[in-house]
TIDREN-218997 format. One line per 5 residues: number of its first residue (from 1); their letters; for each residue x, y, z of N, C-alpha, C. Coordinates in pm, whole numbers, plus 50000, padded with zeros to 5 digits. Example, Ala and Ser with C-alpha at 12.3 -4.5 7.8 and 13.67 -1.06 7.14 Angstrom:
BEGIN
1	AS	51319 49431 50780 51230 49550 50780 51320 49670 50780 ~ 51285 49775 50708 51367 49894 50714 51290 50003 50787
//
This chain:
BEGIN
1	MPELP	50084 49883 49998 49999 50001 49999 50086 50126 49998 ~ 50058 50222 49915 50139 50347 49918 50141 50411 50054 ~ 50260 50456 50096 50274 50520 50223 50290 50672 50202 ~ 50322 50745 50308 50324 50889 50301 50405 50943 50181 ~ 50530 50901 50161 50603 50958 50045 50540 50934 49909
6	EVETV	50477 50814 49896 50412 50786 49766 50289 50875 49746 ~ 50207 50891 49852 50088 50971 49843 50125 51118 49821 ~ 50230 51164 49887 50271 51304 49870 50324 51325 49728 ~ 50393 51226 49675 50443 51240 49535 50329 51251 49436 ~ 50223 51174 49457 50107 51179 49369 50040 51316 49383
11	RKGLE	50027 51360 49508 49962 51492 49531 50039 51602 49456 ~ 50169 51601 49468 50249 51703 49401 50233 51697 49250 ~ 50218 51575 49198 50192 51565 49053 50059 51619 49013 ~ 49957 51599 49095 49822 51644 49068 49808 51798 49079 ~ 49881 51857 49171 49859 51999 49198 49862 52086 49070
16	PVLKN	49966 52085 48988 49969 52177 48869 49867 52137 48766 ~ 49823 52014 48763 49726 51969 48664 49588 52022 48705 ~ 49554 52015 48833 49419 52050 48880 49398 52195 48918 ~ 49498 52258 48977 49476 52383 49044 49426 52490 48947 ~ 49323 52560 48990 49253 52671 48917 49173 52629 48796
21	HVIAD	49153 52494 48785 49068 52443 48677 48934 52399 48734 ~ 48834 52406 48646 48698 52364 48680 48677 52220 48638 ~ 48612 52142 48721 48576 52005 48679 48455 52012 48591 ~ 48469 51974 48468 48363 51986 48367 48281 51863 48359 ~ 48337 51744 48392 48261 51620 48381 48323 51519 48471
26	VELRR	48241 51428 48525 48286 51315 48605 48217 51191 48551 ~ 48298 51090 48506 48241 50968 48460 48277 50858 48556 ~ 48174 50792 48616 48200 50679 48705 48172 50553 48627 ~ 48268 50468 48616 48257 50346 48535 48217 50223 48615 ~ 48195 50246 48744 48135 50144 48832 48070 50218 48951
31	KNLRT	48003 50146 49036 47926 50210 49145 48009 50228 49270 ~ 48123 50161 49275 48198 50166 49400 48345 50135 49379 ~ 48425 50172 49481 48560 50125 49492 48562 50032 49619 ~ 48634 50073 49722 48616 49992 49849 48480 50011 49909 ~ 48427 50136 49895 48299 50163 49938 48221 50235 49821
36	PFPEN	48088 50240 49828 48013 50306 49719 48051 50455 49710 ~ 48045 50508 49590 48061 50651 49573 47945 50724 49642 ~ 47970 50843 49698 47864 50916 49762 47747 50945 49665 ~ 47627 50961 49717 47514 51000 49637 47548 51132 49573 ~ 47510 51150 49449 47535 51272 49372 47682 51312 49361
41	FGKTL	47772 51212 49361 47915 51244 49359 47951 51327 49235 ~ 47910 51282 49120 47940 51358 48999 47878 51495 48997 ~ 47750 51502 49033 47673 51626 49035 47737 51728 49127 ~ 47787 51679 49241 47853 51769 49339 47978 51830 49286 ~ 48057 51753 49205 48188 51793 49159 48182 51877 49033
46	VGARV	48088 51852 48943 48080 51926 48818 48052 52073 48846 ~ 48138 52157 48790 48124 52299 48807 48208 52353 48923 ~ 48275 52263 49002 48361 52307 49114 48499 52342 49055 ~ 48558 52444 49111 48696 52487 49076 48789 52432 49179 ~ 48898 52376 49136 49001 52330 49231 49086 52444 49273
51	TGTRR	49099 52471 49401 49175 52581 49451 49309 52535 49508 ~ 49331 52402 49524 49460 52355 49571 49445 52211 49616 ~ 49563 52153 49651 49563 52011 49701 49643 52007 49828 ~ 49609 51912 49913 49677 51893 50037 49690 51741 50064 ~ 49767 51706 50166 49772 51566 50211 49751 51561 50356
56	RAKYI	49672 51470 50404 49655 51440 50549 49674 51291 50563 ~ 49782 51255 50631 49819 51113 50646 49834 51055 50501 ~ 49762 50947 50475 49768 50890 50340 49650 50926 50251 ~ 49586 51038 50284 49472 51083 50208 49516 51209 50125 ~ 49477 51214 49999 49486 51334 49916 49357 51416 49933
61	LIDLS	49371 51540 49970 49254 51629 49984 49264 51735 49878 ~ 49161 51745 49794 49155 51841 49684 49049 51945 49722 ~ 49092 52068 49744 49007 52177 49786 48930 52231 49669 ~ 48800 52259 49691 48713 52295 49584 48637 52428 49618 ~ 48628 52515 49522 48535 52630 49534 48408 52591 49463
66	TPLTS	48303 52560 49535 48185 52502 49476 48082 52607 49433 ~ 48010 52587 49326 47908 52685 49291 47790 52686 49386 ~ 47714 52793 49393 47601 52806 49484 47498 52694 49461 ~ 47495 52636 49347 47399 52528 49318 47449 52392 49368 ~ 47568 52388 49432 47623 52262 49478 47527 52196 49583
71	PLKGG	47508 52059 49569 47428 51993 49669 47496 51974 49806 ~ 47619 52023 49819 47689 52014 49945 47619 52099 50053 ~ 47600 52046 50174 47555 52125 50283 47662 52229 50309 ~ 47621 52356 50322 47718 52464 50343 47811 52479 50225 ~ 47761 52453 50105 47843 52451 49983 47912 52583 49959
76	KEGGV	47857 52696 50007 47922 52824 49972 48054 52840 50044 ~ 48083 52754 50143 48215 52757 50208 48318 52674 50133 ~ 48268 52605 50027 48358 52519 49952 48348 52370 49990 ~ 48416 52290 49917 48412 52146 49943 48552 52084 49938 ~ 48556 51955 49966 48680 51880 49969 48654 51746 49900
81	LLVHL	48737 51713 49802 48734 51577 49742 48847 51503 49806 ~ 48810 51393 49870 48907 51307 49941 48938 51188 49855 ~ 49066 51153 49843 49109 51034 49765 49206 50954 49848 ~ 49179 50819 49858 49278 50727 49920 49313 50629 49807 ~ 49440 50608 49786 49484 50524 49674 49466 50374 49699
86	GMSGS	49438 50339 49824 49425 50196 49854 49556 50122 49829 ~ 49544 50001 49779 49661 49921 49753 49718 49935 49611 ~ 49633 49977 49520 49676 49975 49377 49629 50095 49299 ~ 49576 50197 49364 49525 50312 49294 49631 50404 49231 ~ 49607 50456 49116 49699 50549 49054 49621 50646 48960
91	FRTYA	49685 50756 48930 49623 50854 48839 49711 50861 48709 ~ 49642 50884 48599 49710 50918 48471 49637 51040 48414 ~ 49711 51115 48331 49653 51234 48269 49659 51225 48114 ~ 49560 51279 48048 49558 51284 47904 49518 51425 47859 ~ 49605 51492 47790 49574 51623 47742 49463 51618 47636
96	KGKDF	49399 51731 47620 49290 51742 47516 49345 51700 47377 ~ 49272 51617 47310 49314 51574 47177 49395 51448 47178 ~ 49453 51409 47296 49534 51286 47301 49446 51164 47296 ~ 49485 51065 47222 49410 50941 47209 49388 50879 47346 ~ 49265 50844 47376 49234 50783 47508 49122 50680 47493
101	TPETH	49151 50560 47533 49053 50447 47542 49062 50394 47684 ~ 48949 50408 47758 48955 50356 47895 49005 50214 47909 ~ 49088 50190 48008 49133 50051 48036 49036 49987 48132 ~ 49050 49854 48152 48957 49778 48236 48938 49836 48372 ~ 49044 49882 48431 49040 49925 48573 49043 50080 48586
106	DHVIF	49008 50149 48477 48991 50294 48488 48847 50316 48538 ~ 48837 50349 48664 48705 50352 48727 48646 50492 48735 ~ 48733 50596 48742 48678 50731 48749 48755 50818 48652 ~ 48677 50892 48566 48742 50980 48470 48695 51122 48497 ~ 48786 51212 48535 48757 51351 48555 48798 51424 48427
111	TLDNG	48709 51515 48374 48752 51600 48262 48748 51742 48312 ~ 48854 51817 48287 48864 51952 48326 48818 52050 48215 ~ 48808 52179 48253 48762 52279 48162 48859 52303 48040 ~ 48982 52258 48056 49080 52272 47946 49085 52144 47862 ~ 48992 52051 47883 48992 51922 47809 49080 51813 47867
116	MRVVF	49161 51845 47967 49246 51743 48028 49162 51633 48096 ~ 49196 51512 48074 49134 51398 48147 49229 51355 48255 ~ 49173 51336 48377 49246 51285 48489 49179 51153 48526 ~ 49252 51046 48510 49190 50910 48518 49245 50834 48641 ~ 49150 50779 48718 49184 50703 48833 49166 50556 48806
121	NDPRR	49284 50480 48813 49284 50338 48784 49309 50264 48914 ~ 49236 50154 48939 49256 50084 49063 49216 49939 49049 ~ 49308 49855 49007 49279 49712 48981 49217 49639 49099 ~ 49265 49666 49221 49220 49589 49336 49100 49654 49408 ~ 49066 49780 49366 48949 49853 49420 48953 49868 49570
126	FGVMD	49062 49893 49624 49069 49929 49768 49077 50078 49789 ~ 49070 50155 49683 49073 50299 49693 48941 50351 49748 ~ 48945 50478 49789 48822 50546 49840 48816 50686 49785 ~ 48696 50726 49748 48674 50867 49716 48549 50916 49788 ~ 48558 51038 49839 48446 51101 49907 48445 51251 49874
131	VFAAN	48336 51313 49890 48330 51462 49877 48240 51518 49985 ~ 48283 51624 50047 48210 51678 50162 48232 51826 50175 ~ 48148 51897 50252 48163 52037 50273 48294 52065 50349 ~ 48364 52174 50319 48486 52202 50386 48472 52213 50538 ~ 48359 52272 50582 48347 52288 50727 48316 52159 50801
136	DEPEH	48297 52047 50724 48276 51921 50790 48404 51842 50805 ~ 48512 51893 50756 48642 51818 50755 48691 51776 50898 ~ 48683 51865 50998 48735 51825 51133 48665 51698 51188 ~ 48544 51674 51148 48468 51561 51204 48446 51448 51101 ~ 48519 51454 50991 48500 51346 50892 48549 51217 50947
141	KLLKH	48473 51114 50929 48501 50982 50989 48634 50923 50959 ~ 48693 50959 50846 48825 50906 50806 48943 50993 50854 ~ 48908 51113 50898 49017 51210 50931 49025 51251 51079 ~ 48916 51239 51149 48909 51297 51282 48998 51233 51388 ~ 49034 51103 51365 49111 51036 51463 49261 51027 51429
146	LGLEP	49303 51096 51322 49440 51085 51278 49539 51159 51370 ~ 49658 51103 51380 49759 51155 51468 49847 51264 51408 ~ 49963 51276 51464 50059 51385 51427 50128 51356 51294 ~ 50141 51463 51216 50215 51454 51088 50366 51447 51113 ~ 50433 51348 51067 50577 51335 51102 50669 51439 51033
151	LSNQF	50619 51500 50924 50702 51604 50861 50660 51745 50901 ~ 50577 51754 51003 50538 51885 51050 50641 51938 51151 ~ 50634 52071 51178 50720 52131 51277 50686 52082 51420 ~ 50566 52031 51436 50527 51992 51571 50581 51854 51610 ~ 50627 51780 51507 50684 51643 51535 50827 51655 51579
156	SGPAL	50857 51617 51701 50990 51623 51763 51015 51510 51859 ~ 51132 51502 51912 51159 51398 52011 51067 51400 52131 ~ 51051 51519 52198 50959 51525 52308 50813 51491 52271 ~ 50773 51539 52151 50636 51512 52110 50614 51362 52091 ~ 50711 51299 52026 50705 51151 52004 50708 51079 52136
161	AGLLA	50794 51115 52227 50799 51049 52355 50671 51061 52426 ~ 50605 51175 52421 50473 51193 52480 50364 51101 52420 ~ 50372 51079 52289 50276 50992 52225 50295 50845 52269 ~ 50421 50811 52293 50453 50671 52326 50454 50641 52473 ~ 50436 50741 52552 50461 50726 52699 50380 50615 52766
166	RKNTA	50257 50589 52725 50174 50487 52792 50153 50362 52704 ~ 50236 50348 52600 50218 50238 52506 50310 50123 52548 ~ 50251 50009 52579 50327 49888 52615 50356 49804 52491 ~ 50300 49842 52380 50328 49767 52255 50473 49795 52208 ~ 50517 49712 52113 50653 49728 52057 50659 49863 51982
171	VKVAI	50773 49931 51993 50784 50065 51933 50754 50066 51784 ~ 50788 49959 51711 50767 49953 51570 50617 49949 51543 ~ 50541 49876 51619 50396 49871 51605 50338 50012 51637 ~ 50386 50074 51743 50333 50202 51791 50352 50311 51684 ~ 50470 50318 51623 50488 50430 51525 50410 50411 51394
176	MDQQL	50352 50288 51378 50267 50265 51262 50121 50289 51299 ~ 50090 50320 51424 49956 50349 51468 49908 50485 51412 ~ 49821 50489 51325 49781 50614 51260 49712 50713 51356 ~ 49673 50669 51471 49620 50756 51571 49726 50827 51652 ~ 49849 50782 51638 49967 50844 51703 50044 50928 51604
181	VVGVG	50099 50858 51506 50178 50922 51399 50125 50871 51267 ~ 50099 50964 51177 50039 50923 51048 50139 50896 50942 ~ 50106 50806 50851 50183 50785 50726 50310 50711 50740 ~ 50346 50659 50858 50473 50580 50868 50434 50434 50860 ~ 50437 50383 50737 50399 50242 50715 50513 50146 50743
186	NIYAS	50501 50024 50700 50594 49915 50736 50732 49943 50687 ~ 50748 49984 50564 50881 50006 50508 50955 50110 50586 ~ 50897 50225 50605 50960 50338 50661 50981 50323 50816 ~ 50894 50244 50875 50916 50213 51021 51043 50131 51038 ~ 51061 50030 50960 51183 49946 50968 51307 50030 50936
191	ESLFL	51304 50112 50831 51422 50188 50796 51455 50295 50903 ~ 51352 50358 50960 51371 50463 51061 51431 50407 51190 ~ 51379 50291 51231 51432 50233 51355 51577 50187 51332 ~ 51610 50136 51216 51751 50098 51190 51838 50220 51198 ~ 51797 50331 51134 51880 50452 51133 51897 50505 51277
196	AGIDP	51792 50492 51359 51798 50545 51495 51868 50450 51588 ~ 51895 50326 51542 51964 50226 51627 51871 50178 51739 ~ 51744 50163 51719 51645 50122 51823 51590 49985 51781 ~ 51591 49895 51875 51533 49762 51856 51383 49772 51834 ~ 51331 49724 51725 51185 49736 51699 51096 49668 51799
201	RKKAR	51159 49576 51880 51082 49499 51982 51075 49576 52117 ~ 51152 49681 52130 51152 49758 52257 51016 49816 52285 ~ 50974 49813 52411 50846 49871 52446 50846 50020 52411 ~ 50737 50064 52352 50727 50204 52304 50751 50305 52418 ~ 50697 50271 52538 50706 50368 52653 50848 50389 52701
206	LVTGE	50939 50302 52662 51076 50312 52701 51161 50396 52603 ~ 51095 50442 52497 51166 50530 52396 51143 50670 52444 ~ 51240 50719 52516 51230 50856 52577 51361 50928 52551 ~ 51359 51058 52591 51482 51134 52590 51558 51127 52456 ~ 51686 51094 52467 51773 51093 52346 51731 50993 52244
211	RAERL	51676 50876 52287 51620 50777 52200 51510 50832 52115 ~ 51419 50903 52181 51306 50959 52111 51351 51065 52010 ~ 51452 51144 52050 51506 51245 51959 51566 51180 51839 ~ 51638 51067 51857 51701 51003 51744 51593 50941 51654 ~ 51489 50886 51713 51383 50823 51629 51306 50925 51551
216	ASAIK	51266 51036 51617 51191 51142 51546 51275 51192 51428 ~ 51402 51216 51456 51494 51264 51350 51506 51166 51235 ~ 51518 51036 51271 51529 50931 51165 51404 50923 51085 ~ 51289 50932 51143 51160 50923 51070 51156 51039 50966 ~ 51190 51156 51013 51189 51270 50918 51290 51254 50807
221	EVLQA	51408 51204 50843 51514 51184 50742 51474 51081 50638 ~ 51423 50968 50682 51384 50862 50589 51271 50903 50499 ~ 51164 50964 50557 51051 51011 50474 51092 51120 50374 ~ 51180 51210 50418 51227 51313 50327 51310 51252 50211 ~ 51394 51158 50244 51476 51091 50139 51388 51013 50042
226	ALESG	51284 50947 50098 51191 50874 50005 51117 50974 49917 ~ 51076 51087 49968 51009 51186 49891 51100 51234 49773 ~ 51223 51261 49806 51316 51302 49699 51342 51196 49593 ~ 51315 51068 49626 51326 50959 49531 51195 50921 49464 ~ 51093 50999 49490 50962 50968 49430 50888 50851 49490
231	GSTLR	50928 50817 49617 50865 50709 49683 50931 50571 49651 ~ 50865 50463 49695 50910 50329 49675 50810 50252 49591 ~ 50855 50177 49493 50769 50089 49415 50806 49945 49442 ~ 50715 49873 49506 50731 49728 49526 50636 49650 49437 ~ 50518 49698 49416 50421 49634 49330 50358 49725 49232
236	NYRQL	50247 49793 49279 50161 49869 49187 50188 50015 49181 ~ 50261 50072 49277 50267 50217 49280 50337 50277 49162 ~ 50272 50385 49106 50328 50459 48998 50307 50609 49025 ~ 50399 50692 48980 50382 50833 48985 50288 50876 48872 ~ 50250 51002 48869 50149 51049 48771 50192 51021 48626
241	DGDTG	50322 51032 48600 50370 51014 48464 50395 50865 48430 ~ 50356 50776 48525 50375 50631 48502 50508 50579 48549 ~ 50597 50672 48592 50725 50631 48648 50710 50555 48780 ~ 50806 50467 48810 50813 50405 48942 50887 50498 49035 ~ 50870 50472 49165 50957 50541 49261 51097 50468 49262
246	YFQHR	51191 50533 49334 51328 50475 49329 51385 50450 49469 ~ 51311 50484 49579 51369 50469 49708 51397 50323 49746 ~ 51329 50226 49681 51356 50085 49709 51498 50050 49685 ~ 51570 50126 49599 51708 50098 49574 51800 50145 49688 ~ 51744 50218 49780 51820 50275 49894 51785 50213 50028
251	FLVYG	51699 50108 50024 51667 50039 50149 51792 49986 50216 ~ 51803 50012 50346 51917 49960 50423 51887 49823 50481 ~ 51766 49802 50534 51738 49673 50591 51610 49608 50533 ~ 51514 49689 50492 51384 49638 50449 51408 49542 50330 ~ 51351 49421 50341 51364 49318 50235 51501 49256 50224
256	HAGQT	51587 49287 50322 51727 49233 50313 51756 49118 50413 ~ 51658 49051 50462 51680 48943 50557 51782 48843 50507 ~ 51880 48809 50589 51979 48712 50553 52098 48769 50482 ~ 52087 48894 50439 52197 48964 50371 52284 49033 50477 ~ 52410 49059 50440 52501 49126 50537 52451 49264 50571
261	CPCRI	52443 49296 50702 52398 49426 50746 52494 49538 50704 ~ 52445 49647 50660 52534 49761 50620 52597 49834 50735 ~ 52554 49796 50857 52603 49883 50972 52750 49868 50998 ~ 52811 49755 50961 52954 49733 50974 53006 49745 51117 ~ 52915 49712 51213 52959 49714 51355 53001 49571 51393
266	GKQHP	53125 49559 51436 53179 49428 51467 53191 49338 51347 ~ 53182 49209 51364 53195 49114 51255 53073 49124 51166 ~ 53091 49072 51040 52980 49067 50948 52867 48988 51010 ~ 52741 49033 50994 52630 48963 51043 52507 48995 50955 ~ 52407 48905 50956 52298 48926 50863 52184 49011 50925
271	VKSIV	52111 49077 50836 51983 49142 50875 51885 49030 50912 ~ 51810 49051 51015 51707 48954 51059 51570 49008 51029 ~ 51472 48911 51030 51335 48951 51012 51249 48879 51115 ~ 51144 48948 51161 51044 48891 51251 50911 48947 51206 ~ 50802 48888 51260 50668 48936 51231 50616 49014 51348
276	QGGRT	50572 49133 51327 50509 49214 51438 50377 49274 51385 ~ 50273 49248 51456 50149 49301 51418 50100 49260 51278 ~ 50145 49134 51244 50109 49081 51110 50190 49134 50993 ~ 50291 49218 51024 50383 49269 50920 50526 49227 50948 ~ 50602 49207 50840 50741 49168 50862 50828 49284 50890
281	TFFCP	50909 49274 51001 51004 49372 51039 51142 49332 51008 ~ 51226 49416 50954 51363 49393 50924 51450 49473 51017 ~ 51553 49417 51074 51634 49490 51174 51775 49426 51184 ~ 51861 49504 51252 51999 49463 51276 52007 49429 51426 ~ 52031 49302 51462 52040 49268 51605 52165 49325 51679
286	VKQR	52257 49379 51608 52379 49435 51661 52368 49587 51681 ~ 52330 49656 51577 52316 49800 51586 52197 49848 51665 ~ 52087 49776 51657 51961 49824 51715 51944 49767 51858 ~ 51939 49854 51955 51932 49814 52097 51809 49879 52164
//
């Protein structure tokens, strides 16, 4: 499933395509993705102007200036189109006049006022789309319980220690809890803990002080490096232009079980793997304490 860097890469690609353009048409080629499309989904979006894009956790939020005829409650305050890529969702764009024949898994086709088509493809249909009034965002069921953004100025060692203070779960499981810290999925949790030198099995509440500082710094560093590489492609993830991400070529421990650890501490030793919370964790038993 795309994690924070992949979602942010897609958002950045969509921003110049969508911003300041009006949605002229919405074609739904099925009734649902993971969940049914909201009632009047297309009617709500047609005529709305995109004023910008944002990301919250692993959700892309597209801000809309809606016409007075919008069926949104409180529509004059504007609306928000929410997109979750699920496990296999991706966007492609087709300029006006470019040959376009919908593929089997092209489920939603947005046409803009300049003739540009923005196509959402999702073979496994775990994606989600919703549209709601902007003033309803704080209480939206998918957003209201989300935790701290790891790339925000508020995310720091003390802030992280505070979030982990009463958690008896393993630290790796805790930093993947979206109600504590958002967007740190399995790949980046393993890589961050390796960089910070923290055993993924350590109880979260014991990660305090200098350890918490190291871990907060490592999470920021790993996520930023992944962003600069366009994210990681292991299966389905693609950027807007169809390119894969490249951060998978920079993994230090993820997917490297049995290979020589790059830490070079003491004698050569292999990266190990264990299962935590149903996900495979990769770590160095020498460097990570």
